[in-house]
N, CA, C and O atoms as a CHARMM CRD file, in Angstrom:
* protein
*
  384
    1    1 ILE  N    134.28200  88.36500  88.22900 PROA 1      0.00000
    2    1 ILE  CA   134.69500  87.13700  87.56400 PROA 1      0.00000
    3    1 ILE  C    135.49000  87.55000  86.33400 PROA 1      0.00000
    4    1 ILE  O    134.98300  88.22600  85.43800 PROA 1      0.00000
    5    2 LYS  N    136.74700  87.12600  86.31600 PROA 2      0.00000
    6    2 LYS  CA   137.69000  87.58900  85.29300 PROA 2      0.00000
    7    2 LYS  C    137.63200  89.11100  85.27400 PROA 2      0.00000
    8    2 LYS  O    137.85900  89.73700  86.30900 PROA 2      0.00000
    9    3 ASP  N    137.33900  89.72100  84.14600 PROA 3      0.00000
   10    3 ASP  CA   137.27400  91.18600  84.07400 PROA 3      0.00000
   11    3 ASP  C    135.84600  91.71700  84.09600 PROA 3      0.00000
   12    3 ASP  O    135.62100  92.89500  83.82200 PROA 3      0.00000
   13    4 PHE  N    134.87800  90.86000  84.42000 PROA 4      0.00000
   14    4 PHE  CA   133.48100  91.27700  84.44800 PROA 4      0.00000
   15    4 PHE  C    133.04000  91.59700  85.87300 PROA 4      0.00000
   16    4 PHE  O    133.43500  90.92500  86.82500 PROA 4      0.00000
   17    5 LYS  N    132.21900  92.63000  86.00000 PROA 5      0.00000
   18    5 LYS  CA   131.62700  92.98900  87.29100 PROA 5      0.00000
   19    5 LYS  C    130.23900  92.36700  87.36500 PROA 5      0.00000
   20    5 LYS  O    129.40700  92.55600  86.47800 PROA 5      0.00000
   21    6 ILE  N    130.00800  91.62200  88.44100 PROA 6      0.00000
   22    6 ILE  CA   128.76500  90.88000  88.63000 PROA 6      0.00000
   23    6 ILE  C    127.99800  91.47500  89.80800 PROA 6      0.00000
   24    6 ILE  O    128.56700  91.72500  90.87100 PROA 6      0.00000
   25    7 ASP  N    126.70300  91.69900  89.60600 PROA 7      0.00000
   26    7 ASP  CA   125.82400  92.11300  90.69100 PROA 7      0.00000
   27    7 ASP  C    124.89200  90.94300  90.96300 PROA 7      0.00000
   28    7 ASP  O    124.10800  90.56000  90.09500 PROA 7      0.00000
   29    8 VAL  N    124.97100  90.37100  92.16400 PROA 8      0.00000
   30    8 VAL  CA   124.14400  89.22400  92.52300 PROA 8      0.00000
   31    8 VAL  C    122.88500  89.73800  93.21300 PROA 8      0.00000
   32    8 VAL  O    122.95300  90.38300  94.26000 PROA 8      0.00000
   33    9 LYS  N    121.73800  89.44400  92.61200 PROA 9      0.00000
   34    9 LYS  CA   120.44100  89.85400  93.14400 PROA 9      0.00000
   35    9 LYS  C    119.80500  88.64900  93.82700 PROA 9      0.00000
   36    9 LYS  O    119.54300  87.63100  93.18600 PROA 9      0.00000
   37   10 THR  N    119.55900  88.76900  95.12000 PROA 10     0.00000
   38   10 THR  CA   119.08100  87.64200  95.91300 PROA 10     0.00000
   39   10 THR  C    117.77200  88.00300  96.60800 PROA 10     0.00000
   40   10 THR  O    117.62300  89.09700  97.15300 PROA 10     0.00000
   41   11 LYS  N    116.83500  87.07400  96.58000 PROA 11     0.00000
   42   11 LYS  CA   115.56800  87.22500  97.29600 PROA 11     0.00000
   43   11 LYS  C    115.36900  85.99800  98.17700 PROA 11     0.00000
   44   11 LYS  O    115.83500  84.90600  97.85200 PROA 11     0.00000
   45   12 LYS  N    114.67100  86.18900  99.29400 PROA 12     0.00000
   46   12 LYS  CA   114.26400  85.06000 100.13100 PROA 12     0.00000
   47   12 LYS  C    113.07200  84.38300  99.47800 PROA 12     0.00000
   48   12 LYS  O    112.29600  85.01400  98.76000 PROA 12     0.00000
   49   13 THR  N    112.93800  83.08300  99.73800 PROA 13     0.00000
   50   13 THR  CA   111.79600  82.34600  99.20600 PROA 13     0.00000
   51   13 THR  C    111.32700  81.31400 100.22100 PROA 13     0.00000
   52   13 THR  O    112.09300  80.86500 101.07400 PROA 13     0.00000
   53   14 THR  N    110.06800  80.94900 100.11400 PROA 14     0.00000
   54   14 THR  CA   109.51500  79.87600 100.94100 PROA 14     0.00000
   55   14 THR  C    109.14900  78.66800 100.08800 PROA 14     0.00000
   56   14 THR  O    108.71300  77.64000 100.60800 PROA 14     0.00000
   57   15 VAL  N    109.33000  78.79900  98.76500 PROA 15     0.00000
   58   15 VAL  CA   108.95900  77.72500  97.83400 PROA 15     0.00000
   59   15 VAL  C    110.07400  77.52300  96.80800 PROA 15     0.00000
   60   15 VAL  O    110.97500  78.35300  96.68300 PROA 15     0.00000
   61   16 ILE  N    110.00200  76.42500  96.08600 PROA 16     0.00000
   62   16 ILE  CA   110.92000  76.20600  94.96600 PROA 16     0.00000
   63   16 ILE  C    110.50000  77.16100  93.85100 PROA 16     0.00000
   64   16 ILE  O    109.34300  77.13100  93.43100 PROA 16     0.00000
   65   17 PRO  N    111.40700  78.00800  93.36000 PROA 17     0.00000
   66   17 PRO  CA   111.03500  78.98000  92.31700 PROA 17     0.00000
   67   17 PRO  C    110.58300  78.30100  91.02800 PROA 17     0.00000
   68   17 PRO  O    111.16600  77.30300  90.60400 PROA 17     0.00000
   69   18 LYS  N    109.54900  78.84700  90.41500 PROA 18     0.00000
   70   18 LYS  CA   109.03000  78.35400  89.14000 PROA 18     0.00000
   71   18 LYS  C    109.50700  79.26000  88.01600 PROA 18     0.00000
   72   18 LYS  O    109.85900  80.41700  88.24300 PROA 18     0.00000
   73   19 ASP  N    109.51400  78.72300  86.80600 PROA 19     0.00000
   74   19 ASP  CA   110.01800  79.46500  85.65000 PROA 19     0.00000
   75   19 ASP  C    109.26300  80.76200  85.35700 PROA 19     0.00000
   76   19 ASP  O    109.82000  81.66900  84.73800 PROA 19     0.00000
   77   20 ASP  N    108.00900  80.86200  85.79000 PROA 20     0.00000
   78   20 ASP  CA   107.25900  82.08900  85.51000 PROA 20     0.00000
   79   20 ASP  C    107.37600  83.13000  86.63300 PROA 20     0.00000
   80   20 ASP  O    106.78000  84.20300  86.53900 PROA 20     0.00000
   81   21 TYR  N    108.13700  82.82600  87.69300 PROA 21     0.00000
   82   21 TYR  CA   108.39900  83.81200  88.74000 PROA 21     0.00000
   83   21 TYR  C    109.30900  84.90100  88.17400 PROA 21     0.00000
   84   21 TYR  O    110.03700  84.68400  87.20500 PROA 21     0.00000
   85   22 LEU  N    109.25300  86.07100  88.79700 PROA 22     0.00000
   86   22 LEU  CA   109.99100  87.22400  88.28900 PROA 22     0.00000
   87   22 LEU  C    111.29900  87.47200  89.02900 PROA 22     0.00000
   88   22 LEU  O    111.41900  87.23900  90.23100 PROA 22     0.00000
   89   23 CYS  N    112.26700  87.95000  88.26900 PROA 23     0.00000
   90   23 CYS  CA   113.50500  88.50100  88.81400 PROA 23     0.00000
   91   23 CYS  C    113.44800  89.99500  88.54600 PROA 23     0.00000
   92   23 CYS  O    113.08600  90.42300  87.45000 PROA 23     0.00000
   93   24 SER  N    113.80700  90.78700  89.54900 PROA 24     0.00000
   94   24 SER  CA   113.55800  92.22600  89.47000 PROA 24     0.00000
   95   24 SER  C    114.77800  93.06500  89.81200 PROA 24     0.00000
   96   24 SER  O    115.65100  92.65400  90.57600 PROA 24     0.00000
   97   25 ILE  N    114.80900  94.25300  89.22100 PROA 25     0.00000
   98   25 ILE  CA   115.77200  95.30000  89.55700 PROA 25     0.00000
   99   25 ILE  C    114.96100  96.55100  89.86000 PROA 25     0.00000
  100   25 ILE  O    114.22200  97.03500  89.00300 PROA 25     0.00000
  101   26 SER  N    115.09300  97.07800  91.07600 PROA 26     0.00000
  102   26 SER  CA   114.38400  98.30900  91.43200 PROA 26     0.00000
  103   26 SER  C    114.85600  99.46400  90.56700 PROA 26     0.00000
  104   26 SER  O    116.03300  99.54000  90.21500 PROA 26     0.00000
  105   27 SER  N    113.95000 100.35400  90.22600 PROA 27     0.00000
  106   27 SER  CA   114.29800 101.46800  89.33700 PROA 27     0.00000
  107   27 SER  C    115.36000 102.37700  89.95200 PROA 27     0.00000
  108   27 SER  O    116.10700 103.02600  89.21900 PROA 27     0.00000
  109   28 PHE  N    115.44300 102.43700  91.28100 PROA 28     0.00000
  110   28 PHE  CA   116.47500 103.27100  91.91500 PROA 28     0.00000
  111   28 PHE  C    117.84800 102.59600  91.87600 PROA 28     0.00000
  112   28 PHE  O    118.84000 103.18300  92.30800 PROA 28     0.00000
  113   29 ASN  N    117.90800 101.36800  91.36000 PROA 29     0.00000
  114   29 ASN  CA   119.12900 100.57200  91.37800 PROA 29     0.00000
  115   29 ASN  C    119.70000 100.33500  89.97600 PROA 29     0.00000
  116   29 ASN  O    120.51900  99.43300  89.79500 PROA 29     0.00000
  117   30 THR  N    119.28900 101.11900  88.99400 PROA 30     0.00000
  118   30 THR  CA   119.66100 100.85300  87.60000 PROA 30     0.00000
  119   30 THR  C    121.02700 101.40400  87.21000 PROA 30     0.00000
  120   30 THR  O    121.52500 101.07800  86.13200 PROA 30     0.00000
  121   31 THR  N    121.63900 102.21300  88.03600 PROA 31     0.00000
  122   31 THR  CA   122.90900 102.84700  87.66200 PROA 31     0.00000
  123   31 THR  C    124.12400 102.12500  88.24300 PROA 31     0.00000
  124   31 THR  O    125.24400 102.62700  88.15400 PROA 31     0.00000
  125   32 GLN  N    123.90900 100.96500  88.83000 PROA 32     0.00000
  126   32 GLN  CA   125.03900 100.21600  89.37400 PROA 32     0.00000
  127   32 GLN  C    126.02200  99.86500  88.26200 PROA 32     0.00000
  128   32 GLN  O    125.62300  99.52700  87.14700 PROA 32     0.00000
  129   33 ASN  N    127.30000  99.94800  88.57700 PROA 33     0.00000
  130   33 ASN  CA   128.35000  99.68700  87.60200 PROA 33     0.00000
  131   33 ASN  C    128.64700  98.19200  87.55200 PROA 33     0.00000
  132   33 ASN  O    129.53200  97.69800  88.25100 PROA 33     0.00000
  133   34 CYS  N    127.89000  97.47500  86.70900 PROA 34     0.00000
  134   34 CYS  CA   128.11500  96.04000  86.56900 PROA 34     0.00000
  135   34 CYS  C    127.93700  95.64400  85.10300 PROA 34     0.00000
  136   34 CYS  O    127.36300  96.38500  84.30500 PROA 34     0.00000
  137   35 ASP  N    128.44100  94.46200  84.77400 PROA 35     0.00000
  138   35 ASP  CA   128.29500  93.91800  83.42200 PROA 35     0.00000
  139   35 ASP  C    127.17800  92.88300  83.35400 PROA 35     0.00000
  140   35 ASP  O    126.49200  92.76300  82.33900 PROA 35     0.00000
  141   36 TYR  N    127.00200  92.13800  84.44100 PROA 36     0.00000
  142   36 TYR  CA   126.01300  91.06300  84.48800 PROA 36     0.00000
  143   36 TYR  C    125.25000  91.08600  85.80000 PROA 36     0.00000
  144   36 TYR  O    125.75900  91.51800  86.83400 PROA 36     0.00000
  145   37 TYR  N    124.00200  90.60500  85.72700 PROA 37     0.00000
  146   37 TYR  CA   123.20400  90.31900  86.91400 PROA 37     0.00000
  147   37 TYR  C    123.11000  88.80400  87.05800 PROA 37     0.00000
  148   37 TYR  O    122.82500  88.10200  86.08700 PROA 37     0.00000
  149   38 PHE  N    123.34600  88.30300  88.25600 PROA 38     0.00000
  150   38 PHE  CA   123.09400  86.91000  88.61000 PROA 38     0.00000
  151   38 PHE  C    121.89600  86.93000  89.55700 PROA 38     0.00000
  152   38 PHE  O    121.84600  87.74400  90.47900 PROA 38     0.00000
  153   39 PHE  N    120.93600  86.03800  89.33400 PROA 39     0.00000
  154   39 PHE  CA   119.73000  86.00700  90.15200 PROA 39     0.00000
  155   39 PHE  C    119.69100  84.72400  90.97000 PROA 39     0.00000
  156   39 PHE  O    119.89100  83.62700  90.44900 PROA 39     0.00000
  157   40 VAL  N    119.42900  84.88900  92.26900 PROA 40     0.00000
  158   40 VAL  CA   119.46900  83.78600  93.23000 PROA 40     0.00000
  159   40 VAL  C    118.27400  83.90800  94.16100 PROA 40     0.00000
  160   40 VAL  O    117.84600  85.01600  94.48700 PROA 40     0.00000
  161   41 ARG  N    117.73700  82.78200  94.58700 PROA 41     0.00000
  162   41 ARG  CA   116.74000  82.73500  95.66300 PROA 41     0.00000
  163   41 ARG  C    117.31000  81.85700  96.76500 PROA 41     0.00000
  164   41 ARG  O    117.93200  80.82900  96.49400 PROA 41     0.00000
  165   42 VAL  N    117.09600  82.26800  98.00700 PROA 42     0.00000
  166   42 VAL  CA   117.57100  81.53100  99.17800 PROA 42     0.00000
  167   42 VAL  C    116.37700  81.28000 100.08000 PROA 42     0.00000
  168   42 VAL  O    115.58400  82.18300 100.34300 PROA 42     0.00000
  169   43 ASN  N    116.25200  80.01600 100.56100 PROA 43     0.00000
  170   43 ASN  CA   115.11800  79.75400 101.44100 PROA 43     0.00000
  171   43 ASN  C    115.31300  80.46600 102.77800 PROA 43     0.00000
  172   43 ASN  O    116.42400  80.85800 103.13400 PROA 43     0.00000
  173   44 GLN  N    114.22200  80.62300 103.49900 PROA 44     0.00000
  174   44 GLN  CA   114.22000  81.46600 104.69600 PROA 44     0.00000
  175   44 GLN  C    115.19700  81.02400 105.77500 PROA 44     0.00000
  176   44 GLN  O    115.71500  81.86100 106.51300 PROA 44     0.00000
  177   45 ASN  N    115.45800  79.73200 105.88100 PROA 45     0.00000
  178   45 ASN  CA   116.39200  79.28300 106.92000 PROA 45     0.00000
  179   45 ASN  C    117.84000  79.25500 106.42200 PROA 45     0.00000
  180   45 ASN  O    118.73400  78.77700 107.12100 PROA 45     0.00000
  181   46 MET  N    118.06300  79.76700 105.21400 PROA 46     0.00000
  182   46 MET  CA   119.40200  79.92100 104.63100 PROA 46     0.00000
  183   46 MET  C    120.11900  78.58500 104.41800 PROA 46     0.00000
  184   46 MET  O    121.34900  78.53900 104.39700 PROA 46     0.00000
  185   47 GLU  N    119.35900  77.50500 104.26100 PROA 47     0.00000
  186   47 GLU  CA   119.96200  76.18800 104.07400 PROA 47     0.00000
  187   47 GLU  C    120.01700  75.75300 102.61700 PROA 47     0.00000
  188   47 GLU  O    120.72600  74.80600 102.27900 PROA 47     0.00000
  189   48 GLN  N    119.27300  76.43900 101.75100 PROA 48     0.00000
  190   48 GLN  CA   119.23500  76.04200 100.34400 PROA 48     0.00000
  191   48 GLN  C    119.13600  77.28200  99.47200 PROA 48     0.00000
  192   48 GLN  O    118.40500  78.22400  99.77700 PROA 48     0.00000
  193   49 ALA  N    119.89600  77.25800  98.37000 PROA 49     0.00000
  194   49 ALA  CA   119.86500  78.36800  97.41400 PROA 49     0.00000
  195   49 ALA  C    119.55400  77.82000  96.02700 PROA 49     0.00000
  196   49 ALA  O    119.90400  76.68800  95.69300 PROA 49     0.00000
  197   50 TYR  N    118.89500  78.64300  95.23700 PROA 50     0.00000
  198   50 TYR  CA   118.55400  78.30200  93.85800 PROA 50     0.00000
  199   50 TYR  C    119.23800  79.30400  92.93900 PROA 50     0.00000
  200   50 TYR  O    118.96000  80.50100  93.00200 PROA 50     0.00000
  201   51 LEU  N    120.13800  78.81100  92.08000 PROA 51     0.00000
  202   51 LEU  CA   120.79700  79.65900  91.09900 PROA 51     0.00000
  203   51 LEU  C    119.86500  79.72700  89.88900 PROA 51     0.00000
  204   51 LEU  O    119.77600  78.77700  89.11100 PROA 51     0.00000
  205   52 LEU  N    119.17700  80.85100  89.74000 PROA 52     0.00000
  206   52 LEU  CA   118.10500  80.95400  88.74800 PROA 52     0.00000
  207   52 LEU  C    118.61700  81.20400  87.34100 PROA 52     0.00000
  208   52 LEU  O    118.06000  80.68400  86.37400 PROA 52     0.00000
  209   53 GLY  N    119.66700  81.99100  87.21900 PROA 53     0.00000
  210   53 GLY  CA   120.21100  82.31600  85.91100 PROA 53     0.00000
  211   53 GLY  C    120.88800  83.67000  85.93000 PROA 53     0.00000
  212   53 GLY  O    121.03500  84.30400  86.97500 PROA 53     0.00000
  213   54 TYR  N    121.29600  84.09700  84.74200 PROA 54     0.00000
  214   54 TYR  CA   122.01600  85.36300  84.63100 PROA 54     0.00000
  215   54 TYR  C    121.68900  86.04500  83.31300 PROA 54     0.00000
  216   54 TYR  O    121.14300  85.43000  82.39800 PROA 54     0.00000
  217   55 MET  N    122.03100  87.32400  83.23100 PROA 55     0.00000
  218   55 MET  CA   121.84500  88.09000  82.00500 PROA 55     0.00000
  219   55 MET  C    122.73600  89.31500  82.05900 PROA 55     0.00000
  220   55 MET  O    122.97200  89.88000  83.12700 PROA 55     0.00000
  221   56 SER  N    123.23000  89.72200  80.89500 PROA 56     0.00000
  222   56 SER  CA   124.01000  90.95800  80.86300 PROA 56     0.00000
  223   56 SER  C    123.09200  92.11700  81.22700 PROA 56     0.00000
  224   56 SER  O    121.88900  92.06500  80.97200 PROA 56     0.00000
  225   57 LYS  N    123.64600  93.13900  81.81100 PROA 57     0.00000
  226   57 LYS  CA   122.86500  94.31000  82.19800 PROA 57     0.00000
  227   57 LYS  C    122.17600  94.91300  80.97800 PROA 57     0.00000
  228   57 LYS  O    121.00300  95.28100  81.04000 PROA 57     0.00000
  229   58 LYS  N    122.89900  95.01300  79.88200 PROA 58     0.00000
  230   58 LYS  CA   122.34100  95.60200  78.66200 PROA 58     0.00000
  231   58 LYS  C    121.13100  94.80900  78.16600 PROA 58     0.00000
  232   58 LYS  O    120.09000  95.39400  77.86400 PROA 58     0.00000
  233   59 LYS  N    121.26100  93.48400  78.08100 PROA 59     0.00000
  234   59 LYS  CA   120.15400  92.64100  77.61400 PROA 59     0.00000
  235   59 LYS  C    118.98000  92.65800  78.58500 PROA 59     0.00000
  236   59 LYS  O    117.82000  92.64000  78.17500 PROA 59     0.00000
  237   60 PHE  N    119.29900  92.69300  79.88600 PROA 60     0.00000
  238   60 PHE  CA   118.22700  92.71600  80.88000 PROA 60     0.00000
  239   60 PHE  C    117.28700  93.88900  80.61000 PROA 60     0.00000
  240   60 PHE  O    116.07000  93.70800  80.55800 PROA 60     0.00000
  241   61 PHE  N    117.83800  95.08300  80.43900 PROA 61     0.00000
  242   61 PHE  CA   116.98300  96.25400  80.25500 PROA 61     0.00000
  243   61 PHE  C    116.34200  96.30200  78.87200 PROA 61     0.00000
  244   61 PHE  O    115.35500  97.01200  78.67900 PROA 61     0.00000
  245   62 GLN  N    116.88000  95.56600  77.91300 PROA 62     0.00000
  246   62 GLN  CA   116.23000  95.44600  76.60200 PROA 62     0.00000
  247   62 GLN  C    115.00900  94.53300  76.68100 PROA 62     0.00000
  248   62 GLN  O    114.01300  94.76800  75.99700 PROA 62     0.00000
  249   63 LYS  N    115.08200  93.49200  77.51200 PROA 63     0.00000
  250   63 LYS  CA   114.03500  92.47100  77.57100 PROA 63     0.00000
  251   63 LYS  C    113.04900  92.64100  78.72600 PROA 63     0.00000
  252   63 LYS  O    111.93800  92.11400  78.67000 PROA 63     0.00000
  253   64 ALA  N    113.43700  93.36100  79.75800 PROA 64     0.00000
  254   64 ALA  CA   112.61100  93.46900  80.96900 PROA 64     0.00000
  255   64 ALA  C    111.36100  94.30600  80.71800 PROA 64     0.00000
  256   64 ALA  O    111.32500  95.14800  79.82100 PROA 64     0.00000
  257   65 PHE  N    110.34200  94.05500  81.52700 PROA 65     0.00000
  258   65 PHE  CA   109.14300  94.89100  81.49900 PROA 65     0.00000
  259   65 PHE  C    109.04700  95.65100  82.81900 PROA 65     0.00000
  260   65 PHE  O    109.52000  95.18700  83.85700 PROA 65     0.00000
  261   66 PHE  N    108.43100  96.81500  82.75800 PROA 66     0.00000
  262   66 PHE  CA   108.38100  97.73900  83.89100 PROA 66     0.00000
  263   66 PHE  C    107.06900  97.57700  84.64600 PROA 66     0.00000
  264   66 PHE  O    106.01100  97.39600  84.04400 PROA 66     0.00000
  265   67 LYS  N    107.15100  97.64400  85.96100 PROA 67     0.00000
  266   67 LYS  CA   105.96400  97.64500  86.82000 PROA 67     0.00000
  267   67 LYS  C    106.07200  98.79200  87.81300 PROA 67     0.00000
  268   67 LYS  O    107.12000  99.02100  88.41700 PROA 67     0.00000
  269   68 LYS  N    104.96700  99.50300  87.96600 PROA 68     0.00000
  270   68 LYS  CA   104.91300 100.62500  88.89900 PROA 68     0.00000
  271   68 LYS  C    104.70400 100.12800  90.32900 PROA 68     0.00000
  272   68 LYS  O    104.11000  99.07500  90.56000 PROA 68     0.00000
  273   69 LYS  N    105.20300 100.90700  91.26900 PROA 69     0.00000
  274   69 LYS  CA   104.97100 100.64900  92.68800 PROA 69     0.00000
  275   69 LYS  C    103.46700 100.50700  92.93200 PROA 69     0.00000
  276   69 LYS  O    102.66500 101.25100  92.36800 PROA 69     0.00000
  277   70 ASN  N    103.09900  99.55000  93.77200 PROA 70     0.00000
  278   70 ASN  CA   101.72300  99.24300  94.18200 PROA 70     0.00000
  279   70 ASN  C    100.90500  98.50100  93.12200 PROA 70     0.00000
  280   70 ASN  O     99.73600  98.20400  93.36500 PROA 70     0.00000
  281   71 SER  N    101.48000  98.19200  91.95500 PROA 71     0.00000
  282   71 SER  CA   100.74900  97.34300  91.01000 PROA 71     0.00000
  283   71 SER  C    100.87300  95.88900  91.48600 PROA 71     0.00000
  284   71 SER  O    101.72800  95.56800  92.31100 PROA 71     0.00000
  285   72 ILE  N    100.02300  95.03200  90.96400 PROA 72     0.00000
  286   72 ILE  CA    99.94000  93.64500  91.41600 PROA 72     0.00000
  287   72 ILE  C    100.50700  92.72900  90.32400 PROA 72     0.00000
  288   72 ILE  O    100.19800  92.89700  89.14400 PROA 72     0.00000
  289   73 ASP  N    101.34000  91.75500  90.72800 PROA 73     0.00000
  290   73 ASP  CA   101.84700  90.80200  89.73500 PROA 73     0.00000
  291   73 ASP  C    100.88600  89.62000  89.61900 PROA 73     0.00000
  292   73 ASP  O     99.86000  89.58000  90.29800 PROA 73     0.00000
  293   74 VAL  N    101.21900  88.66800  88.76500 PROA 74     0.00000
  294   74 VAL  CA   100.32300  87.54100  88.48900 PROA 74     0.00000
  295   74 VAL  C    100.08100  86.65700  89.70700 PROA 74     0.00000
  296   74 VAL  O     99.08100  85.93900  89.74900 PROA 74     0.00000
  297   75 ASN  N    100.97000  86.68800  90.70000 PROA 75     0.00000
  298   75 ASN  CA   100.81400  85.86400  91.90200 PROA 75     0.00000
  299   75 ASN  C    100.13700  86.61400  93.04400 PROA 75     0.00000
  300   75 ASN  O    100.03600  86.09500  94.15600 PROA 75     0.00000
  301   76 GLY  N     99.66900  87.83800  92.77400 PROA 76     0.00000
  302   76 GLY  CA    98.99600  88.61700  93.80200 PROA 76     0.00000
  303   76 GLY  C     99.91900  89.42600  94.68200 PROA 76     0.00000
  304   76 GLY  O     99.46900  90.05800  95.63800 PROA 76     0.00000
  305   77 TRP  N    101.21200  89.41800  94.37200 PROA 77     0.00000
  306   77 TRP  CA   102.20000  90.16600  95.15300 PROA 77     0.00000
  307   77 TRP  C    102.17400  91.62600  94.72400 PROA 77     0.00000
  308   77 TRP  O    102.06100  91.91200  93.53100 PROA 77     0.00000
  309   78 THR  N    102.27400  92.55000  95.66300 PROA 78     0.00000
  310   78 THR  CA   102.27300  93.98200  95.37000 PROA 78     0.00000
  311   78 THR  C    103.70500  94.48600  95.28200 PROA 78     0.00000
  312   78 THR  O    104.50100  94.27900  96.19800 PROA 78     0.00000
  313   79 PHE  N    104.03000  95.15100  94.17200 PROA 79     0.00000
  314   79 PHE  CA   105.36800  95.71100  93.99700 PROA 79     0.00000
  315   79 PHE  C    105.58600  96.83600  94.99700 PROA 79     0.00000
  316   79 PHE  O    104.76400  97.74600  95.10800 PROA 79     0.00000
  317   80 LYS  N    106.69600  96.77000  95.72500 PROA 80     0.00000
  318   80 LYS  CA   107.00200  97.77000  96.75300 PROA 80     0.00000
  319   80 LYS  C    107.72900  98.98000  96.18000 PROA 80     0.00000
  320   80 LYS  O    107.80300 100.02100  96.83300 PROA 80     0.00000
  321   81 ASP  N    108.26000  98.85900  94.98000 PROA 81     0.00000
  322   81 ASP  CA   108.96000  99.94400  94.28300 PROA 81     0.00000
  323   81 ASP  C    108.67500  99.82200  92.79200 PROA 81     0.00000
  324   81 ASP  O    108.23500  98.77200  92.32400 PROA 81     0.00000
  325   82 ASP  N    108.92400 100.89000  92.05000 PROA 82     0.00000
  326   82 ASP  CA   108.96800 100.78400  90.59500 PROA 82     0.00000
  327   82 ASP  C    110.11400  99.84200  90.26300 PROA 82     0.00000
  328   82 ASP  O    111.19200  99.95800  90.84600 PROA 82     0.00000
  329   83 CYS  N    109.90100  98.90400  89.33100 PROA 83     0.00000
  330   83 CYS  CA   110.99100  97.97700  89.02300 PROA 83     0.00000
  331   83 CYS  C    110.85900  97.38200  87.62800 PROA 83     0.00000
  332   83 CYS  O    109.79700  97.38200  87.00600 PROA 83     0.00000
  333   84 TYR  N    111.99900  96.87700  87.17600 PROA 84     0.00000
  334   84 TYR  CA   112.10200  96.18100  85.90200 PROA 84     0.00000
  335   84 TYR  C    112.14200  94.68900  86.21200 PROA 84     0.00000
  336   84 TYR  O    112.79700  94.26300  87.16300 PROA 84     0.00000
  337   85 ASN  N    111.43700  93.89500  85.40500 PROA 85     0.00000
  338   85 ASN  CA   111.23100  92.48800  85.71200 PROA 85     0.00000
  339   85 ASN  C    111.42600  91.60600  84.49100 PROA 85     0.00000
  340   85 ASN  O    111.19600  92.01800  83.35400 PROA 85     0.00000
  341   86 ILE  N    111.85600  90.38200  84.76100 PROA 86     0.00000
  342   86 ILE  CA   111.96000  89.37400  83.72000 PROA 86     0.00000
  343   86 ILE  C    111.65100  88.02500  84.34700 PROA 86     0.00000
  344   86 ILE  O    111.98500  87.78200  85.50600 PROA 86     0.00000
  345   87 LYS  N    111.01600  87.15200  83.58500 PROA 87     0.00000
  346   87 LYS  CA   110.71500  85.81500  84.09400 PROA 87     0.00000
  347   87 LYS  C    111.99500  84.98100  84.17200 PROA 87     0.00000
  348   87 LYS  O    112.90900  85.14100  83.36300 PROA 87     0.00000
  349   88 ILE  N    112.03600  84.10500  85.14600 PROA 88     0.00000
  350   88 ILE  CA   113.17700  83.20100  85.30800 PROA 88     0.00000
  351   88 ILE  C    113.43100  82.43700  84.01000 PROA 88     0.00000
  352   88 ILE  O    114.58600  82.20500  83.65100 PROA 88     0.00000
  353   89 SER  N    112.39500  82.05000  83.31800 PROA 89     0.00000
  354   89 SER  CA   112.53700  81.26600  82.08000 PROA 89     0.00000
  355   89 SER  C    113.30100  82.01600  80.99000 PROA 89     0.00000
  356   89 SER  O    113.81600  81.38600  80.06700 PROA 89     0.00000
  357   90 LYS  N    113.38600  83.32600  81.07200 PROA 90     0.00000
  358   90 LYS  CA   114.07300  84.14400  80.05800 PROA 90     0.00000
  359   90 LYS  C    115.55800  84.32500  80.34300 PROA 90     0.00000
  360   90 LYS  O    116.29300  84.82800  79.49400 PROA 90     0.00000
  361   91 LEU  N    116.00800  83.92200  81.53300 PROA 91     0.00000
  362   91 LEU  CA   117.41200  84.08900  81.91400 PROA 91     0.00000
  363   91 LEU  C    118.30200  83.05700  81.24100 PROA 91     0.00000
  364   91 LEU  O    117.84200  81.97900  80.86400 PROA 91     0.00000
  365   92 ASN  N    119.57200  83.39100  81.09400 PROA 92     0.00000
  366   92 ASN  CA   120.57900  82.41700  80.66800 PROA 92     0.00000
  367   92 ASN  C    120.81400  81.47900  81.84700 PROA 92     0.00000
  368   92 ASN  O    120.89400  81.92200  82.99300 PROA 92     0.00000
  369   93 LYS  N    120.92300  80.19200  81.56300 PROA 93     0.00000
  370   93 LYS  CA   121.11900  79.20600  82.62400 PROA 93     0.00000
  371   93 LYS  C    122.59500  79.00600  82.90700 PROA 93     0.00000
  372   93 LYS  O    123.42400  79.08100  82.00000 PROA 93     0.00000
  373   94 PHE  N    122.92300  78.75000  84.16800 PROA 94     0.00000
  374   94 PHE  CA   124.29000  78.44300  84.56000 PROA 94     0.00000
  375   94 PHE  C    124.63200  77.03500  84.06400 PROA 94     0.00000
  376   94 PHE  O    123.78100  76.14600  84.06000 PROA 94     0.00000
  377   95 LYS  N    125.86700  76.84600  83.65400 PROA 95     0.00000
  378   95 LYS  CA   126.32800  75.52300  83.21700 PROA 95     0.00000
  379   95 LYS  C    126.88200  74.77400  84.42300 PROA 95     0.00000
  380   95 LYS  O    127.38800  75.38400  85.36500 PROA 95     0.00000
  381   96 ASP  N    126.78300  73.46100  84.38500 PROA 96     0.00000
  382   96 ASP  CA   127.31600  72.63100  85.47200 PROA 96     0.00000
  383   96 ASP  C    128.81500  72.76600  85.54700 PROA 96     0.00000
  384   96 ASP  O    129.44900  72.14400  86.39900 PROA 96     0.00000
């Protein structure tokens, strides 16, 4: 977008995302050459998408918290990789 490089991070979902759900970047994926991350959830049948928000790469890693592989998040989900996480509520919102 213009002169910025955007990395769109997308996850499948079966529910409407809540503000306390996490957006994640796997630790093996931290060297991607981008300026911003955009976070999106898409329902399983690919009929609806939720634009959750965005953040600059620099700010993301300043604000994110780290979780080790096999640790459990607040919803009982087990992390499949080491990753950096931020709540949806902390993201910059897209403007209409």
